[in-house]
N, C-alpha and C positions, 0 to 999 in steps of 0.2 A: 512474538516474532512466530512466525509463521512459515515452514519450511515444504518447498513444492519443487516437484520435478519439472521441466520443461523440455523441449524439441528443439532442435537446431532449425531454422528458418520460420517457424510458427511465431505468429503476432499474438500477445496475451493482454489483456486489460484489466489491469489489478485495480480495483477502486472500497471506497468506503462509502457507506449509505446509513438511511434510518437513521443520523446522529441524536445522540438526546441533549436536549435545553440546554449545557454545560458544555458539548463535546466541541473542537476543534483540532481535526485529524494531519497528521503529516506520515505519508508512506514515505519509505527507505528501503531498495532494492538493493540487496548484497552477493555477490558471487560466492562461489564457495570459499575463496581463497581468502573471505572479507573483505573484500572490494566493493565501498561503494559504487552502483552501477546507475543507477539514477533516483530520482527523488520527487516528488510534488508536495505542494500546500495547497488548499482553496484552488479547488480546480474549477474554471468556470466563475471564480468570484465569488464560491460558499463556503462555506465549512467543512465540506468534506474534500477527500483527495482522491486521484485517479490518474495514473499511468498506464500508456499504451506502449509497450515494449514487445519487442521484436530478436528472441531469442538467438543468440553468433551460436551456441554448442550446446551441445544435450549436457544434460545435470541437472544436480539440486542448485539451487537457490532459496535465498531468505530474504523474507518481506517482514520487514518491523515497520510496527503503527504505534506514534507516538503520540500524546496530547503536545499542541503547536504551545504550550506554555508549559516549562519543569514546574512552577511553583505552583499548580493548578492540582487540585487534585479531590475527592472525597467518594461517596458511596452511590450518589444518586446524578442523572443527568450525566454519565460520560460513557455511556452504551454506544455502541456501536454493530453495524454487519460488515462482511468482509466478503468480497465477491472476487475471485481469479478464473478469468473466462476465458477462453478461446476466442481470438476475433478482437477486430477494433470495432467497439462501443462507444 
């Protein structure tokens, strides 16, 4: 889980990149009340995920990154980078 602060009217691009060999990420964006706002799996047919989202209000939001299959696990090959950037990319 990652918490970030967003400003109303601003577009954000949230994405995973540089995935390890065994990784397949899913992004889930939640509001402060715990409500799921948006989700993405396999952006553009790849295993990384990307959300382009415009904040409707100021506040704290929560980004959950999980593996596509909850039964997968281990110590290697599951790493990833996470980016939260202003603007649509």
